[in-house]
C-alpha positions in Angstrom: 0.0 0.0 0.0 2.8 2.4 1.0 4.5 1.9 -2.3 1.4 2.4 -4.3 0.9 5.6 -2.6 4.6 6.7 -3.3 4.0 5.8 -6.9 0.7 7.7 -7.2 2.4 10.7 -5.7 5.2 10.5 -8.3 3.0 10.0 -11.5 0.1 12.3 -10.4 1.7 15.5 -11.3 2.9 14.1 -14.7 -0.6 13.0 -15.6 -2.2 16.3 -14.5 0.5 18.5 -16.5 0.2 16.2 -19.5 -3.7 17.2 -19.8 -4.5 19.1 -23.0 -6.0 22.5 -23.1 -7.3 23.2 -26.9 -8.0 26.5 -27.7 -9.3 28.2 -31.0 -6.4 29.3 -33.2 -4.6 28.8 -36.7 -1.4 27.6 -38.1 0.2 29.7 -41.0 2.0 27.2 -43.4 5.1 28.2 -45.5 3.0 28.3 -48.6 0.9 30.7 -47.1 -2.1 28.7 -46.5 -3.9 29.1 -43.2 -5.1 26.0 -41.2 -7.8 27.2 -38.8 -8.6 24.8 -35.9 -7.4 24.4 -32.2 -4.1 24.5 -30.7 -3.1 22.9 -27.5 -2.0 25.8 -25.2 -0.2 25.4 -22.0 1.4 27.7 -19.4 4.7 28.6 -21.0 7.8 29.1 -18.8 10.1 28.8 -22.0 9.3 29.5 -25.7 7.6 26.6 -27.3 9.6 24.1 -29.3 6.3 22.7 -31.3 2.8 23.1 -31.6 -0.1 20.6 -31.4 -2.8 21.4 -33.7 -6.3 19.7 -34.5 -8.7 20.6 -37.2 -11.6 19.7 -34.9 -11.5 19.9 -31.1 -12.8 16.4 -30.7 -10.4 15.0 -33.5 -8.2 11.9 -32.2 -5.2 12.8 -34.5 -3.0 15.6 -33.6 -0.4 17.4 -36.1 2.7 18.6 -34.5 4.4 21.4 -36.2 8.0 23.0 -35.3 9.4 26.3 -36.4 11.0 24.7 -39.3 7.5 23.5 -40.7 5.4 26.7 -40.5 5.6 30.5 -40.5 3.6 31.3 -37.6 0.7 30.3 -35.2 -1.7 32.0 -33.1 -3.9 30.9 -30.2 -6.7 33.4 -30.6 -7.3 35.8 -27.8 -4.2 34.7 -26.0 -0.8 34.8 -27.9 0.9 34.3 -31.2 4.4 33.3 -32.6 6.4 33.6 -35.6 8.9 31.2 -36.7 12.5 32.2 -37.3 15.3 30.0 -39.1 19.0 31.2 -39.2 21.9 32.0 -37.0 21.1 32.2 -33.1 23.5 32.6 -30.3 24.0 29.8 -27.9 25.9 31.2 -25.0 24.0 31.2 -21.4 23.4 34.7 -20.4 21.3 34.3 -17.2 23.0 34.3 -13.8 24.1 31.9 -12.6 24.5 29.8 -15.8 27.1 32.1 -17.2 30.3 30.9 -19.1 33.7 31.6 -17.5 34.9 33.0 -20.9 33.6 35.0 -23.7 31.3 32.9 -25.8 30.1 34.2 -29.0 29.2 30.8 -30.6 26.3 30.7 -33.0 24.5 27.7 -34.7 21.8 27.7 -37.4 18.5 26.6 -35.8 14.7 27.2 -36.1 12.8 28.7 -33.2 9.6 30.4 -32.4 9.5 34.1 -31.4 7.1 36.0 -29.5 6.2 39.5 -30.8 6.6 42.2 -28.2 6.2 45.5 -30.0 6.3 47.0 -33.4 6.3 50.2 -35.2 7.0 51.8 -38.6 10.6 51.0 -38.5 11.2 47.9 -36.3 9.7 45.1 -34.4 10.9 43.4 -31.3 10.6 39.8 -30.7 11.5 37.4 -27.7 12.6 33.8 -27.2 13.9 32.0 -24.2 15.0 28.8 -23.0 16.7 27.5 -19.7 19.6 29.8 -18.8 19.1 32.0 -21.9 17.2 35.0 -23.2 17.0 36.1 -26.7 15.8 39.2 -28.4 15.4 39.9 -32.1 14.7 43.1 -34.2 12.5 42.8 -37.3 13.3 45.6 -40.0 10.8 47.0 -42.2 12.4 45.1 -45.3 11.6 41.7 -43.6 15.1 41.0 -42.3 15.3 39.6 -38.8 18.5 39.8 -36.7 19.3 38.9 -33.2 20.4 41.5 -30.6 23.7 40.1 -29.0 24.5 39.9 -25.3 27.6 38.1 -24.1 28.1 38.2 -20.3 30.6 35.8 -18.7 32.4 35.2 -15.4 36.0 36.8 -15.4 37.9 34.0 -13.5 35.6 34.0 -10.4 31.8 33.8 -10.0 31.6 37.1 -8.3 33.1 39.2 -11.1 30.9 39.5 -14.4 31.9 41.2 -17.7 29.2 42.3 -19.8 29.6 42.6 -23.6 26.6 44.8 -24.4 26.6 44.3 -28.0 23.0 44.9 -28.3 23.6 48.7 -27.5 25.7 49.2 -30.5 23.1 47.5 -32.6 20.5 49.9 -31.4 22.8 53.0 -31.7 23.0 52.0 -35.4 19.2 52.0 -35.8 19.1 55.3 -33.9 21.4 56.9 -36.5 19.5 55.3 -39.4 16.1 56.5 -38.3 16.5 59.5 -35.9 19.8 61.0 -37.1 21.5 60.1 -33.9 19.0 61.6 -31.4 21.4 62.4 -28.5 18.7 61.9 -25.8 18.1 58.4 -27.3 21.8 57.7 -27.5 22.0 58.3 -23.6 19.0 56.1 -23.0 20.5 53.4 -25.2 23.7 53.3 -23.3 21.8 52.8 -20.0 19.5 50.1 -21.4 19.6 46.7 -19.9 19.1 43.3 -21.8 15.3 42.8 -20.7 12.0 43.2 -22.2 11.0 46.5 -20.6 14.1 48.3 -21.5 14.5 47.1 -25.1 10.6 47.6 -25.7 10.9 51.1 -24.6 14.0 51.9 -27.0 12.4 50.2 -29.9 9.3 52.2 -29.5 11.4 55.6 -29.1 13.3 54.6 -32.4 10.0 54.0 -34.1 8.7 57.4 -32.9 11.8 59.7 -33.4 12.6 59.6 -30.0 9.4 60.7 -28.7 7.8 58.4 -25.8 4.4 57.5 -27.3 2.0 54.7 -26.3 3.5 51.3 -27.3 1.9 49.5 -30.5 1.9 46.3 -28.8 1.2 43.4 -31.1 -0.5 41.6 -28.3 -3.2 44.3 -27.4 -6.0 41.7 -27.8 -4.4 39.9 -24.6 -5.9 41.8 -21.8 -6.1 39.0 -19.2 -5.1 40.7 -15.9 -2.6 38.9 -13.7 -5.0 38.7 -10.7 -8.5 38.9 -9.7 -10.6 39.4 -6.5 -13.5 37.5 -5.0 -15.9 37.3 -2.1 -18.2 34.8 -1.0 -20.3 33.1 1.6 -20.4 29.7 3.1 -22.2 27.3 5.4 -19.7 26.2 8.0 -20.2 22.9 9.9 -17.7 23.2 12.9 -17.1 19.8 14.7 -15.8 20.2 18.3 -14.5 17.8 21.0 -14.2 19.0 24.5 -12.0 17.4 27.3 -11.9 18.6 31.0 -9.2 17.7 33.7 -6.9 16.0 30.8 -3.8 17.8 32.2 -4.2 17.2 36.0 -4.1 13.8 37.3 -6.0 14.6 40.5 -9.0 15.6 38.4 -10.6 12.7 36.5 -11.1 13.6 32.9 -14.6 13.6 31.8 -15.4 11.5 28.9 -14.8 13.5 25.7 -17.8 15.4 24.5 -18.5 16.0 20.8 -20.8 18.6 19.2 -21.2 20.2 15.8 -22.9 23.5 14.7 -23.4 25.0 11.4 -22.8 28.9 11.0 -22.2 31.3 8.3 -18.7 31.9 7.0 -17.6 35.2 5.0 -14.6 35.0 2.6 -12.6 37.6 0.7 -9.4 37.3 -1.1 -7.3 37.7 -4.2 -6.0 35.0 -6.9 -2.7 35.6 -8.7 -2.4 33.7 -11.9 1.0 32.0 -12.9 -0.1 32.3 -16.5 -3.2 34.7 -16.9 -4.6 33.5 -20.1 -4.6 29.8 -19.2 -5.1 30.1 -15.5 -4.2 26.6 -14.5 -2.0 27.3 -11.7 -3.3 30.0 -9.2 -2.0 31.2 -5.9 -4.8 32.4 -3.7 -4.7 34.5 -0.4 -8.0 34.2 1.4 -9.4 36.2 4.4 -12.3 34.6 6.3 -14.5 35.1 9.2 -16.3 32.5 11.2 -18.0 32.1 14.5 -19.4 29.4 16.8 -21.6 29.4 20.3 -21.5 26.5 22.3 -21.3 24.9 25.9 -19.8 22.2 27.7 -21.3 20.4 30.8 -18.7 19.0 33.4 -19.6 17.1 36.5 -17.0 14.8 38.4 -16.0 13.4 41.7 -12.5 12.7 42.9 -11.2 11.0 46.2 -12.1 12.9 49.1 -13.4 15.8 47.1 -16.7 16.4 45.3 -17.0 18.6 42.2 -20.1 20.3 41.3 -21.7 20.1 38.0 -21.2 23.3 35.9 -21.4 24.4 32.5 -18.7 26.0 30.4 -20.2 28.1 27.7 -18.0 29.6 24.9 -18.2 31.8 22.2 -15.3 32.5 19.6 -14.9 34.6 16.6 -12.2 33.4 14.4 -10.7 35.3 11.7 -8.2 33.4 9.3 -5.6 34.1 6.6 -4.8 31.3 4.4 -2.3 31.2 1.5 -3.1 28.4 -1.0 -2.2 26.9 -4.2 -5.0 25.8 -6.8 -4.5 23.7 -9.7 -7.2 23.2 -12.2 -7.2 19.5 -13.1 -9.8 20.2 -15.8 -9.4 23.6 -17.4 -11.7 24.7 -20.1 -12.9 28.5 -20.5 -16.4 27.8 -19.2 -15.7 24.9 -16.8 -12.8 24.4 -14.5 -12.4 21.7 -11.8 -9.7 22.3 -9.2 -7.8 21.0 -6.2 -6.5 23.3 -3.5 -4.4 23.0 -0.5 -3.1 25.6 2.1 -2.0 26.5 5.5 -4.1 28.8 7.8 -3.1 31.2 10.5 -6.1 31.8 12.8 -6.8 34.4 15.3 -9.6 33.6 17.8 -11.4 36.6 19.3 -13.3 35.5 22.3 -14.9 37.4 25.0 -14.6 36.3 28.8 -16.3 33.0 29.2 -17.3 32.1 32.8 -18.0 28.5 33.9 -21.6 28.4 35.5 -22.5 26.0 38.2 -25.8 24.2 38.0 -27.5 26.5 40.4 -26.5 29.5 38.2 -23.6 30.8 40.2 -20.6 32.0 38.2 -17.3 30.5 39.2 -14.6 33.0 39.9 -12.2 32.0 37.2 -12.9 32.9 33.5 -11.0 31.7 30.3 -10.4 32.7 26.8 -9.1 30.9 23.8 -5.5 31.1 22.9 -5.3 33.9 20.4 -3.3 32.4 17.5 -3.2 28.6 16.3 -2.6 26.9 12.9 -4.0 24.4 10.8 -4.3 23.1 7.0 -6.9 23.3 4.5 -8.1 20.9 1.7 -10.5 22.1 -1.1 -12.1 21.0 -4.2 -14.2 23.0 -6.4 -15.6 24.0 -9.7 -15.6 27.5 -11.7 -18.6 28.3 -14.0 -17.9 30.9 -16.7 -15.0 32.2 -15.0 -17.7 34.0 -12.5 -19.0 31.6 -10.1 -17.1 29.4 -7.9 -18.6 26.3 -5.8 -16.3 24.8 -3.3 -16.0 22.2 -0.6 -13.4 22.9 2.2 -12.1 20.7 4.9 -10.0 22.0 7.6 -8.2 19.7 10.0 -8.9 19.2 13.8 -6.3 20.2 16.4 -6.2 21.3 20.0 -7.3 24.8 20.7 -5.9 25.7 24.1 -7.9 28.0 26.7 -6.6 30.0 29.5 -8.9 27.9 31.9 -6.8 25.1 33.7 -7.4 21.7 32.5 -9.9 22.6 29.6 -9.0 21.6 26.1 -11.2 22.1 23.0 -10.3 19.8 20.1 -12.0 22.2 17.9 -12.3 23.9 14.5 -12.2 20.9 12.4 -14.7 21.9 9.9 -16.4 21.0 6.5 -17.6 24.2 4.5 -19.8 24.4 1.5 -19.3 28.0 -0.1 -20.0 29.9 -3.1 -17.7 32.8 -4.3 -18.2 35.5 -7.1 -15.0 36.0 -9.0 -14.5 39.6 -10.2 -13.6 40.2 -13.7 -10.9 43.1 -13.7 -10.6 43.6 -17.3 
């Protein structure tokens, strides 16, 4: 059984990530013909090496195209890529994967480039792989060349030499299109080899050094990187009460169990790893729940009699829960997810007085300890990216009080909730 569980834990992530996510799109063939259909679109940490394509979404057969097979492809409403064939640099240029000497080696290859911005003179494209970023300039005549950047360690890993060849390339474009605009020269000499800086420089070159709104080629992609939500739930709280468990002179009462259903309010925000796909999501949730209950204790010890009394308690709990959500089924109008997280709970409770059976309050009062933690497991569905229905389980753990010998094994809960997801477009 243990071996089976280990095997399942190892294979489950690969099964999940192997799932397809076909979205409407097209492939532009080298002949100029356009194939309309569906493209398997995943969260992309690196530039795609190939694209999986179907004419119809329910087709069993899948066509696979590389950058040497096609001119371009687009996932409608999300992203597009163009193919490039030619000389590409192969040196690593992301810390810490730098070479220990200058490496200007190139090779002929076929890769996909993501358009970043374009204008009347130049377009900027991006490609990446582990340890390597590449940027390309597309000229109005159709020629595409790579911007060169050759950092390396000079003998020791703490000293880096930068060969910023890309700055000289951009200065040549400034001379060609802007007569060597002096203000732009200063900006180019300060530019770093990253998307934000290079995009800004290309836009300035296209607009004679004037800072105008970027003519982004992916303006259609407006999916925000996060969303807000609010919701209500019915929270079934299960509690176990034990008295005298820490004092051997006082016999422990048999554990008493109770449960109550109370409302739960939730607010929070979701952060998307890849906003268009929304398969992996990091969530921060703030919730509020409460419970009212009581515990009756009556016990007799040797040479002493303890009166029967009731311990009423009220608690108000505010919980902050960071979570990770993974959509195991991920279509635009329907998502099914699994979720796990850890909760930091703050219990706000008034003074709770044990009351004897004759109605007289005892002198000692108690409160719940103010902070405690537990974990959360959740499963749910999202409909039309708007309505989320979820079942949440939180584990039971001792919640100590300030009253001697009284422990509440509480806040194990099962909650059914509905959330509204706010569209921030």
